[in-house]
C-alpha positions in Angstrom: 26.9 -6.9 8.6 26.0 -9.9 6.7 23.3 -11.8 8.2 22.6 -15.1 7.7 19.2 -16.3 6.1 18.6 -19.4 8.0 20.1 -18.9 11.2 18.1 -15.9 11.4 15.3 -17.7 10.5 15.7 -20.5 13.2 16.1 -17.7 15.9 12.7 -16.5 14.9 11.1 -19.9 15.1 12.8 -20.5 18.1 10.2 -18.0 19.9 6.8 -20.3 18.1 5.5 -23.7 18.4 5.3 -24.1 14.8 7.9 -26.6 14.8 11.7 -26.7 12.9 12.3 -25.4 9.7 12.5 -27.4 7.0 12.6 -25.1 3.4 12.8 -21.5 3.0 12.3 -19.0 0.3 12.7 -15.8 -0.3 10.1 -13.1 -1.5 11.0 -11.3 -4.5 8.1 -9.1 -5.2 8.6 -6.8 -2.1 10.3 -3.7 -2.6 10.5 -2.7 1.5 9.9 -5.5 3.6 12.5 -8.7 3.7 9.8 -11.9 3.9 10.1 -15.5 3.2 8.1 -18.5 3.2 8.7 -21.2 5.4 7.9 -24.8 5.6 8.2 -26.4 9.4 7.9 -29.8 10.4 6.1 -30.3 13.9 3.7 -32.3 15.8 0.8 -31.5 13.4 2.7 -32.0 10.2 4.1 -30.4 7.6 3.2 -26.8 7.5 4.2 -24.0 5.6 4.1 -20.1 6.9 5.0 -16.3 5.8 7.5 -14.7 8.2 8.2 -11.1 7.5 11.6 -9.0 8.6 10.3 -5.3 8.6 12.1 -3.2 7.2 14.8 -1.0 9.3 13.6 1.8 10.9 10.0 0.6 12.0 8.2 1.9 15.0 7.4 -0.8 17.8 4.0 1.3 17.4 3.3 1.0 14.0 3.6 -2.7 14.6 1.3 -2.9 17.4 -1.4 -0.1 15.0 -1.1 -2.7 11.7 -1.5 -6.3 14.3 -4.5 -5.0 16.3 -5.9 -4.2 12.7 -5.4 -7.6 11.6 -7.2 -9.0 14.7 -10.0 -6.6 14.8 -11.0 -8.2 10.8 -10.4 -11.5 11.7 -12.8 -10.7 14.8 -15.0 -9.2 12.6 -15.6 -12.0 10.2 -12.7 -10.0 7.1 -11.6 -13.3 6.9 -9.6 -12.9 3.6 -6.5 -11.6 5.6 -3.9 -13.7 7.4 -3.8 -14.4 10.5 -0.6 -13.5 13.0 0.6 -16.5 15.0 1.3 -15.6 18.4 4.6 -16.4 20.3 5.9 -18.4 23.2 5.9 -15.0 25.3 2.2 -14.0 24.5 3.6 -11.7 21.8 2.0 -10.8 17.8 6.1 -9.8 17.0 9.6 -11.1 17.6 12.2 -7.8 18.4 15.5 -9.0 18.1 18.9 -6.1 18.3 20.4 -4.8 15.1 23.5 -6.5 15.9 25.3 -7.0 19.3 25.9 -3.9 21.8 23.0 -2.4 20.1 20.2 -3.1 22.1 18.6 0.1 21.6 17.8 -0.5 17.9 15.7 -3.5 17.2 14.9 -5.7 13.8 11.0 -7.0 14.3 9.5 -9.8 12.7 5.8 -11.7 12.8 4.5 -14.8 11.6 1.6 -15.2 9.1 -0.2 -17.6 7.9 -0.1 -18.6 4.7 -2.9 -17.4 2.6 -4.6 -19.5 -0.2 -5.0 -18.8 -3.8 -2.5 -17.4 -6.5 -0.5 -14.5 -6.7 -1.4 -13.1 -10.0 -0.4 -9.8 -10.5 2.5 -7.7 -9.1 1.8 -3.6 -8.5 3.0 -2.9 -11.9 1.1 -3.1 -15.2 -1.7 -5.2 -13.7 -4.4 -5.9 -16.4 -7.6 -7.2 -14.6 -10.5 -9.0 -16.5 -14.1 -6.8 -15.4 -15.0 -9.6 -13.0 -11.6 -9.2 -10.7 -11.9 -5.8 -11.0 -15.7 -6.5 -9.5 -14.3 -8.8 -7.0 -11.3 -6.8 -6.7 -14.0 -3.3 -5.9 -16.1 -5.3 -3.4 -13.3 -6.5 -0.6 -12.0 -3.0 -0.9 -15.5 -1.7 0.3 -16.1 -5.0 2.7 -12.6 -3.7 4.2 -13.5 -0.1 4.8 -16.8 -1.4 5.8 -15.3 -3.8 8.6 -12.7 -1.0 9.7 -15.1 1.8 10.0 -15.3 3.1 13.4 -12.3 1.0 14.8 -9.7 2.7 16.7 -5.7 0.8 16.5 -3.4 -0.1 19.5 -0.3 1.6 18.5 0.2 4.8 15.9 1.2 5.3 12.5 4.2 7.1 11.8 3.2 8.4 8.2 1.3 11.7 7.9 -2.1 11.9 6.3 -2.2 12.4 3.0 -3.0 16.6 3.4 0.0 17.2 5.7 2.3 14.5 3.7 1.9 16.7 0.3 4.0 20.1 2.0 6.9 17.4 2.7 7.1 16.4 -0.6 8.0 19.6 -1.5 10.3 20.1 0.8 12.1 16.9 0.8 12.0 16.9 -2.9 14.4 20.2 -3.1 16.5 19.2 0.2 17.5 16.1 -2.4 18.3 17.6 -5.1 20.3 20.6 -3.5 22.4 17.4 -1.6 21.9 14.6 -4.4 24.8 13.5 -6.7 24.0 14.6 -10.2 22.0 11.6 -12.2 19.6 10.8 -15.4 16.9 10.4 -12.2 17.9 13.8 -11.2 18.1 15.7 -14.2 14.2 14.3 -15.1 12.6 15.7 -12.1 14.5 19.0 -13.0 13.4 19.4 -16.1 9.7 18.4 -14.8 10.5 21.0 -11.1 7.6 22.8 -12.2 5.4 21.4 -13.1 5.6 18.8 -9.9 5.4 21.8 -7.4 2.7 23.7 -9.5 0.7 20.5 -9.1 2.1 19.3 -5.5 0.5 23.0 -4.7 -2.6 22.9 -6.4 -3.7 19.5 -5.3 -2.9 20.8 -1.3 -4.8 23.9 -1.7 -7.7 22.0 -3.1 -7.8 19.5 -0.1 -7.3 22.2 2.5 -10.1 24.1 0.6 -13.0 21.0 1.7 -15.1 20.9 4.8 -13.7 17.9 7.1 -17.4 17.1 7.8 -18.0 15.9 4.8 -14.7 13.7 4.3 -15.3 10.3 6.0 -11.7 9.1 7.5 -10.7 5.9 8.6 -8.0 2.9 9.0 -7.1 2.8 5.0 -5.4 -0.2 3.9 -3.0 2.6 1.8 -1.6 -0.2 -0.6 -4.5 -1.8 -2.3 -3.5 -3.0 -5.5 -3.9 -6.5 -7.0 -0.2 -7.5 -5.9 -1.5 -7.5 -2.5 -4.4 -9.8 -3.5 -4.8 -13.5 -4.0 -7.3 -15.4 -6.2 -8.9 -18.3 -7.0 -10.9 -18.0 -10.6 -12.5 -14.7 -10.9 -12.7 -13.7 -7.2 -10.5 -12.5 -4.3 -9.5 -14.7 -1.8 -6.6 -13.0 0.0 -5.6 -9.6 1.0 -2.6 -8.7 2.3 0.7 -6.0 3.5 -1.4 -3.9 6.1 2.1 -2.4 6.9 1.3 0.8 5.1 -1.8 1.2 7.4 -2.9 4.9 8.2 -6.2 7.0 9.0 -7.3 8.9 6.6 -9.4 9.8 4.0 -11.2 7.0 2.7 -11.4 8.5 -1.1 -7.8 8.7 -0.4 -7.5 5.5 -0.3 -10.5 4.4 -3.2 -8.0 6.7 -5.0 -4.9 5.0 -4.3 -6.5 1.6 -5.4 -7.4 3.5 -9.2 -4.2 4.4 -9.7 -3.0 1.2 -9.2 -5.3 -1.0 -11.2 -6.0 1.3 -14.2 -3.0 3.2 -15.3 -1.3 2.0 -18.2 2.5 1.4 -18.5 3.2 0.4 -21.9 5.2 3.0 -23.6 2.6 4.5 -26.1 -0.2 4.9 -23.1 2.0 5.1 -19.9 0.2 7.4 -17.9 -3.2 7.0 -18.8 -6.2 6.1 -17.0 -8.7 3.2 -18.5 -11.9 5.1 -17.5 -14.4 2.2 -18.2 -12.1 -0.1 -15.9 -12.4 3.1 -13.2 -16.3 3.3 -13.9 -16.8 -0.3 -13.3 -14.9 -0.1 -10.0 -16.6 2.5 -8.7 -20.0 1.3 -9.4 -19.2 -2.2 -7.8 -18.0 -0.3 -4.8 -20.8 2.0 -4.3 -23.2 -0.6 -4.8 -21.3 -2.8 -2.3 -22.0 -0.3 0.2 -25.6 0.2 -0.7 -25.8 -3.7 0.3 -23.4 -3.0 3.1 -24.2 -2.1 7.1 -22.6 0.4 8.7 -21.1 2.8 6.2 -22.0 4.8 3.6 -21.3 4.8 -0.4 -19.0 7.7 -1.0 -20.7 10.8 -1.0 -21.3 13.8 -3.4 -18.4 15.6 -1.5 -16.1 12.5 -1.7 -16.7 11.9 -5.0 -15.8 15.3 -6.1 -12.6 15.5 -4.1 -11.6 12.1 -5.8 -10.0 13.5 -8.9 -7.9 15.4 -6.9 -7.2 12.7 -4.5 -5.8 10.6 -7.8 -3.1 14.0 -8.6 -2.7 13.1 -4.9 -2.1 9.6 -5.2 0.2 10.2 -8.2 2.5 12.7 -6.1 2.1 9.9 -3.1 4.2 7.1 -5.4 6.4 9.7 -6.8 7.5 10.1 -3.1 8.0 6.9 -2.4 10.0 6.7 -5.8 12.5 9.6 -4.8 12.5 8.2 -1.1 13.6 5.3 -1.8 15.7 6.2 -5.1 18.1 8.9 -2.6 18.0 7.0 0.7 19.2 3.7 -0.9 21.3 1.7 -2.8 18.6 0.8 -6.5 18.8 0.4 -10.0 18.3 4.0 -11.8 17.2 2.5 -15.0 14.5 0.8 -12.7 13.4 3.8 -10.7 14.3 5.7 -13.5 11.0 4.1 -14.7 9.2 4.9 -12.1 9.8 8.5 -11.9 8.6 8.7 -15.8 5.5 6.8 -15.0 4.2 8.6 -11.9 4.7 12.3 -13.8 3.3 10.9 -16.9 -0.1 10.3 -14.5 0.4 13.5 -13.8 0.8 14.9 -17.1 -2.3 13.1 -18.1 -4.4 14.3 -15.5 -3.3 17.9 -16.3 -4.5 17.4 -19.7 -8.2 19.4 -19.4 -9.9 17.0 -21.5 -8.6 14.2 -19.7 -9.7 15.6 -16.3 -13.3 16.6 -17.6 -13.5 12.7 -18.5 -12.3 11.7 -15.6 -14.9 13.7 -13.5 -17.5 12.3 -15.4 -16.6 8.9 -15.3 -16.6 9.4 -11.6 -20.3 11.1 -11.3 -21.6 8.6 -13.6 -20.6 5.4 -11.6 
């Protein structure tokens, strides 16, 4: 059923005291949720906000989880995140039936402060300069320190990475068995042995770790330059907390390293920029040395970090196949994402690259 965006936005705004809708523009950068920049006019004059329509299937407990995290960060002076506006009913979100007569299925909406700063990058091929890298690393460290020890309301449905890796194998084999023949599936079949082997080896390594040496906290789980706003070389905004979950903070750092520093250019696709990784990690560690509440990555976490980067590549691979097999997407676009993930895995699977990465991490 086709939905009129303007009518839907007005219906959501009716739950708030934020004025009447003047204009709206769809955000074309996201892949999961539908979002709009909206402009209103009320008692205080024209205002701009960010409205998110959450993806189908999201659970109400997941919204409570995400929103409690944002409230906690703001209460603890981590002011780079967007305020969530409260409805007339006192809630942080609006829920509406998906369709008339289906009151057991809901669509969720939330309105956020419109963050200042420039949307300078996306998650694809971001090339940050050294000052931007240092600022981003410092912000991630500050976020980890601010959230460490906090227990959110609600719950996140997605499993921790150590529990997600077995599901990747199960669902991948099911998709290949049930899916229609395609270039996408053919490329997976060509690399299936490699994918399954790397998945098994990464899982085995994570399972051997002493849990007492692994710091867990609410990770952002989508920390990349496209989810940051910049003024000059400084990060002035951090957003998109709907992927947050409780997991190893080393996985959050590894996922950031994968996003920030994997090359996308044809001849270098999948390779990692080690000098930039060293700069990011050194800044992250140095920031925590000067920040109360959380210590730097410990030796066990550092030793595990290359394996967490491999887990990050598998994690994005999993998102790619889920989206491809479960939704209507552009095959060539997703084939590009698939090849990028596989190229990272292949780069990490090279013995010399792996040793260089280990040395870079240990010396950071």
